[in-house]
DRENTORKOL-3810 file (N, C-alpha, C; in nm, 4 decimals):
REM DRENTORKOL-3810
@n.u->-2.7066; n.v->-2.2102; n.w->-1.3900; ca.u->-2.7512; ca.v->-2.1146; ca.w->-1.3077; c.u->-2.6218; c.v->-2.0364; c.w->-1.2049
@n.u->-2.6081; n.v->-1.9375; n.w->-1.2546; ca.u->-2.4905; ca.v->-1.8436; ca.w->-1.1951; c.u->-2.4716; c.v->-1.8742; c.w->-1.0019
@n.u->-2.3770; n.v->-1.8716; n.w->-0.9581; ca.u->-2.3411; ca.v->-1.9156; ca.w->-0.8145; c.u->-2.2846; c.v->-1.7717; c.w->-0.7758
@n.u->-2.3358; n.v->-1.7159; n.w->-0.6888; ca.u->-2.2874; ca.v->-1.5531; ca.w->-0.5836; c.u->-2.2595; c.v->-1.6121; c.w->-0.4680
@n.u->-2.1232; n.v->-1.5156; n.w->-0.4304; ca.u->-2.0751; ca.v->-1.4953; ca.w->-0.3418; c.u->-2.0648; c.v->-1.3205; c.w->-0.2850
@n.u->-2.0973; n.v->-1.3439; n.w->-0.1558; ca.u->-2.1148; ca.v->-1.2052; ca.w->-0.1009; c.u->-2.0227; c.v->-1.1982; c.w->0.0338
@n.u->-1.9207; n.v->-1.1033; n.w->0.0109; ca.u->-1.8260; ca.v->-1.0950; ca.w->0.1042; c.u->-1.8655; c.v->-0.9727; c.w->0.1523
@n.u->-1.8878; n.v->-0.9387; n.w->0.2820; ca.u->-1.8820; ca.v->-0.8334; ca.w->0.3816; c.u->-1.7804; c.v->-0.7905; c.w->0.4748
@n.u->-1.7363; n.v->-0.6081; n.w->0.4700; ca.u->-1.6474; ca.v->-0.5811; ca.w->0.5197; c.u->-1.7259; c.v->-0.4114; c.w->0.5871
@n.u->-1.6449; n.v->-0.4329; n.w->0.7399; ca.u->-1.7221; ca.v->-0.2920; ca.w->0.7987; c.u->-1.6109; c.v->-0.2406; c.w->0.8606
@n.u->-1.5808; n.v->-0.1040; n.w->0.8522; ca.u->-1.4753; ca.v->-0.0172; ca.w->0.9199; c.u->-1.4951; c.v->-0.0186; c.w->1.0751
@n.u->-1.4091; n.v->-0.0233; n.w->1.1484; ca.u->-1.4441; ca.v->-0.0395; ca.w->1.2809; c.u->-1.4588; c.v->0.0900; c.w->1.3476
@n.u->-1.5794; n.v->0.1790; n.w->1.3037; ca.u->-1.6066; ca.v->0.2954; ca.w->1.3860; c.u->-1.7803; c.v->0.2417; c.w->1.3809
@n.u->-1.8282; n.v->0.3751; n.w->1.4265; ca.u->-1.9780; ca.v->0.3579; ca.w->1.4528; c.u->-2.0653; c.v->0.4076; c.w->1.2962
@n.u->-2.1599; n.v->0.2802; n.w->1.3219; ca.u->-2.1889; ca.v->0.2487; ca.w->1.1837; c.u->-2.2543; c.v->0.3864; c.w->1.1076
@n.u->-2.3109; n.v->0.4487; n.w->1.2044; ca.u->-2.4339; ca.v->0.5759; ca.w->1.1498; c.u->-2.3632; c.v->0.6611; c.w->1.0458
@n.u->-2.2278; n.v->0.6668; n.w->1.0305; ca.u->-2.1870; ca.v->0.7360; ca.w->0.9281; c.u->-2.0811; c.v->0.6491; c.w->0.8454
@n.u->-2.0780; n.v->0.5538; n.w->0.8554; ca.u->-1.9538; ca.v->0.4475; ca.w->0.8244; c.u->-2.0439; c.v->0.3544; c.w->0.7316
@n.u->-1.9937; n.v->0.3364; n.w->0.5526; ca.u->-2.0549; ca.v->0.2391; ca.w->0.4877; c.u->-2.0142; c.v->0.1292; c.w->0.5016
@n.u->-2.1241; n.v->0.0138; n.w->0.4786; ca.u->-2.0658; ca.v->-0.1178; ca.w->0.5190; c.u->-2.0666; c.v->-0.1203; c.w->0.3423
@n.u->-1.9432; n.v->-0.2358; n.w->0.3221; ca.u->-1.9203; ca.v->-0.2777; ca.w->0.1861; c.u->-1.9168; c.v->-0.3855; c.w->0.1797
@n.u->-1.9939; n.v->-0.4409; n.w->0.0524; ca.u->-2.0271; ca.v->-0.5805; ca.w->0.0079; c.u->-1.9680; c.v->-0.6144; c.w->-0.1332
@n.u->-1.8764; n.v->-0.7072; n.w->-0.1211; ca.u->-1.8185; ca.v->-0.7441; ca.w->-0.2245; c.u->-1.8870; c.v->-0.8738; c.w->-0.2631
@n.u->-1.9411; n.v->-0.8979; n.w->-0.4319; ca.u->-2.0010; ca.v->-0.9608; ca.w->-0.4546; c.u->-1.9307; c.v->-1.0517; c.w->-0.5822
@n.u->-1.9086; n.v->-1.1632; n.w->-0.5593; ca.u->-1.8791; ca.v->-1.2742; ca.w->-0.6916; c.u->-1.9917; c.v->-1.2963; c.w->-0.7489
@n.u->-1.9736; n.v->-1.3605; n.w->-0.8893; ca.u->-2.0384; ca.v->-1.4433; ca.w->-0.9548; c.u->-1.9633; c.v->-1.5466; c.w->-1.0439
@n.u->-1.9793; n.v->-1.6420; n.w->-0.9973; ca.u->-1.8941; ca.v->-1.7572; ca.w->-1.1075; c.u->-1.7714; c.v->-1.7334; c.w->-1.0551
@n.u->-1.7264; n.v->-1.7258; n.w->-0.9355; ca.u->-1.5763; ca.v->-1.6717; ca.w->-0.9117; c.u->-1.5365; c.v->-1.5373; c.w->-1.0075
@n.u->-1.5917; n.v->-1.5056; n.w->-1.0194; ca.u->-1.5192; ca.v->-1.3662; ca.w->-1.0661; c.u->-1.6280; c.v->-1.2556; c.w->-1.0118
@n.u->-1.5413; n.v->-1.1025; n.w->-0.9861; ca.u->-1.6117; ca.v->-1.0041; ca.w->-0.9211; c.u->-1.7382; c.v->-0.9705; c.w->-1.0199
@n.u->-1.8179; n.v->-0.9364; n.w->-0.9663; ca.u->-1.9509; ca.v->-0.8986; ca.w->-0.9888; c.u->-1.9791; c.v->-0.7602; c.w->-0.9841
@n.u->-1.9448; n.v->-0.7126; n.w->-0.8575; ca.u->-1.9355; ca.v->-0.5413; ca.w->-0.8104; c.u->-1.9273; c.v->-0.5497; c.w->-0.6153
@n.u->-1.9741; n.v->-0.4096; n.w->-0.6243; ca.u->-1.9302; ca.v->-0.3871; ca.w->-0.4634; c.u->-2.0779; c.v->-0.2776; c.w->-0.4401
@n.u->-2.1459; n.v->-0.3389; n.w->-0.3413; ca.u->-2.2446; ca.v->-0.2601; ca.w->-0.3016; c.u->-2.1917; c.v->-0.1777; c.w->-0.1882
@n.u->-2.1897; n.v->-0.0478; n.w->-0.1878; ca.u->-2.1820; ca.v->0.0247; ca.w->-0.0391; c.u->-2.3255; c.v->0.0764; c.w->0.0286
@n.u->-2.3550; n.v->0.0345; n.w->0.1283; ca.u->-2.4635; ca.v->0.0937; ca.w->0.2151; c.u->-2.4307; c.v->0.1823; c.w->0.3386
@n.u->-2.5233; n.v->0.2947; n.w->0.3493; ca.u->-2.4926; ca.v->0.3886; ca.w->0.4130; c.u->-2.6407; c.v->0.4377; c.w->0.4568
@n.u->-2.6487; n.v->0.5166; n.w->0.5561; ca.u->-2.7650; ca.v->0.6017; ca.w->0.6488; c.u->-2.8444; c.v->0.5959; c.w->0.5152
@n.u->-2.7873; n.v->0.6835; n.w->0.4169; ca.u->-2.8804; ca.v->0.7774; ca.w->0.3340; c.u->-2.8867; c.v->0.7161; c.w->0.2150
@n.u->-2.8040; n.v->0.6307; n.w->0.1661; ca.u->-2.8520; ca.v->0.5818; ca.w->0.0128; c.u->-2.7243; c.v->0.4182; c.w->0.0270
@n.u->-2.7979; n.v->0.3634; n.w->-0.1268; ca.u->-2.6958; ca.v->0.2245; ca.w->-0.1867; c.u->-2.6464; c.v->0.2898; c.w->-0.2880
@n.u->-2.5178; n.v->0.2439; n.w->-0.3153; ca.u->-2.4377; ca.v->0.2583; ca.w->-0.4444; c.u->-2.3544; c.v->0.1203; c.w->-0.4575
@n.u->-2.4205; n.v->0.1043; n.w->-0.5930; ca.u->-2.3581; ca.v->-0.0245; ca.w->-0.6813; c.u->-2.2286; c.v->0.0076; c.w->-0.7815
@n.u->-2.1214; n.v->-0.0388; n.w->-0.7276; ca.u->-2.0081; ca.v->-0.0078; ca.w->-0.8401; c.u->-2.0020; c.v->-0.1427; c.w->-0.9053
@n.u->-1.9713; n.v->-0.1505; n.w->-1.0474; ca.u->-1.9570; ca.v->-0.2489; ca.w->-1.1455; c.u->-1.7915; c.v->-0.2985; c.w->-1.1076
@n.u->-1.7900; n.v->-0.4059; n.w->-1.1487; ca.u->-1.6143; ca.v->-0.4464; ca.w->-1.1305; c.u->-1.5431; c.v->-0.3507; c.w->-1.2367
@n.u->-1.4213; n.v->-0.3110; n.w->-1.1234; ca.u->-1.3529; ca.v->-0.2155; ca.w->-1.1657; c.u->-1.4027; c.v->-0.0986; c.w->-1.2363
@n.u->-1.4950; n.v->-0.0386; n.w->-1.1811; ca.u->-1.5415; ca.v->0.1262; ca.w->-1.2137; c.u->-1.5120; c.v->0.1925; c.w->-1.1010
@n.u->-1.4317; n.v->0.3191; n.w->-1.1331; ca.u->-1.4082; ca.v->0.4564; ca.w->-1.0717; c.u->-1.5856; c.v->0.4847; c.w->-1.0042
@n.u->-1.7028; n.v->0.5237; n.w->-1.1116; ca.u->-1.8358; ca.v->0.5804; ca.w->-1.0535; c.u->-1.9070; c.v->0.4642; c.w->-1.0550
@n.u->-2.0482; n.v->0.4844; n.w->-0.9187; ca.u->-2.0910; ca.v->0.3937; ca.w->-0.9515; c.u->-2.2549; c.v->0.4832; c.w->-0.9668
@n.u->-2.3443; n.v->0.3492; n.w->-0.8970; ca.u->-2.4991; ca.v->0.3946; ca.w->-0.9298; c.u->-2.5356; c.v->0.4213; c.w->-0.7934
@n.u->-2.5874; n.v->0.5521; n.w->-0.7426; ca.u->-2.6356; ca.v->0.5712; ca.w->-0.6149; c.u->-2.8341; c.v->0.5978; c.w->-0.6564
@n.u->-2.8238; n.v->0.5057; n.w->-0.5224; ca.u->-2.9870; ca.v->0.5165; ca.w->-0.5101; c.u->-3.0447; c.v->0.5249; c.w->-0.3530
@n.u->-3.1178; n.v->0.6365; n.w->-0.3551; ca.u->-3.1738; ca.v->0.6710; ca.w->-0.2050; c.u->-3.2364; c.v->0.5632; c.w->-0.1576
@n.u->-3.2836; n.v->0.5631; n.w->-0.0517; ca.u->-3.3514; ca.v->0.4316; ca.w->0.0435; c.u->-3.4943; c.v->0.4549; c.w->-0.0114
@n.u->-3.5477; n.v->0.5615; n.w->-0.0236; ca.u->-3.6782; ca.v->0.5707; ca.w->-0.0759; c.u->-3.7027; c.v->0.5094; c.w->-0.2348
@n.u->-3.5982; n.v->0.5458; n.w->-0.3068; ca.u->-3.6304; ca.v->0.4793; ca.w->-0.4373; c.u->-3.5742; c.v->0.3619; c.w->-0.4487
@n.u->-3.4998; n.v->0.2871; n.w->-0.3864; ca.u->-3.4687; ca.v->0.1520; ca.w->-0.3640; c.u->-3.5997; c.v->0.0614; c.w->-0.3054
@n.u->-3.6453; n.v->0.1401; n.w->-0.1901; ca.u->-3.7727; ca.v->0.0882; ca.w->-0.1458; c.u->-3.8815; c.v->0.0970; c.w->-0.2702
@n.u->-3.9247; n.v->0.1976; n.w->-0.3671; ca.u->-4.0390; ca.v->0.1791; ca.w->-0.4588; c.u->-3.9204; c.v->0.0709; c.w->-0.5926
@n.u->-3.8559; n.v->0.0408; n.w->-0.6136; ca.u->-3.7647; ca.v->-0.0032; ca.w->-0.6969; c.u->-3.8037; c.v->-0.1776; c.w->-0.6591
@n.u->-3.7954; n.v->-0.1950; n.w->-0.5407; ca.u->-3.8111; ca.v->-0.3437; ca.w->-0.4767; c.u->-3.9589; c.v->-0.3653; c.w->-0.4604
@n.u->-4.0623; n.v->-0.2844; n.w->-0.4460; ca.u->-4.1861; ca.v->-0.3279; ca.w->-0.4414; c.u->-4.2506; c.v->-0.3439; c.w->-0.5993
@n.u->-4.1688; n.v->-0.2751; n.w->-0.6858; ca.u->-4.2337; ca.v->-0.2753; ca.w->-0.8463; c.u->-4.1978; c.v->-0.4150; c.w->-0.9164
@n.u->-4.0620; n.v->-0.4529; n.w->-0.8616; ca.u->-3.9549; ca.v->-0.5240; ca.w->-0.9357; c.u->-3.9750; c.v->-0.6424; c.w->-0.8740
@n.u->-3.9059; n.v->-0.6714; n.w->-0.7324; ca.u->-3.8987; ca.v->-0.8013; ca.w->-0.6720; c.u->-4.0184; c.v->-0.8389; c.w->-0.6281
@n.u->-3.9674; n.v->-0.9957; n.w->-0.6160; ca.u->-4.0939; ca.v->-1.0887; ca.w->-0.5958; c.u->-4.0982; c.v->-1.1041; c.w->-0.4289
@n.u->-4.1959; n.v->-1.1175; n.w->-0.3678; ca.u->-4.2183; ca.v->-1.1547; ca.w->-0.2486; c.u->-4.1971; c.v->-1.2760; c.w->-0.2052
@n.u->-4.0800; n.v->-1.3240; n.w->-0.1225; ca.u->-4.0726; ca.v->-1.5047; ca.w->-0.0744; c.u->-4.0604; c.v->-1.4953; c.w->0.0672
@n.u->-4.0085; n.v->-1.4026; n.w->0.1613; ca.u->-3.9733; ca.v->-1.4461; ca.w->0.2896; c.u->-4.0770; c.v->-1.3895; c.w->0.3703
@n.u->-4.1079; n.v->-1.4311; n.w->0.4935; ca.u->-4.1696; ca.v->-1.3951; ca.w->0.5994; c.u->-4.1101; c.v->-1.4024; c.w->0.7176
@n.u->-4.0734; n.v->-1.2424; n.w->0.7707; ca.u->-4.0237; ca.v->-1.2523; ca.w->0.8873; c.u->-4.0818; c.v->-1.2502; c.w->1.0340
END
């Protein structure tokens, strides 16, 4: 099973307009970067200049259709 490591960096400014950036490693190698903003999510594969953008509405739909429910808050 692959081991993932997720690193987070946030700019020192108000979050509503600043993206939160998550660097993801898989088995010690860069797996990609996830940028989260108030309008969308963008996934950048390793060493790519262009990413894959999805709106929060579409992300919600993708999760409901494809994800497994595992946690209760």
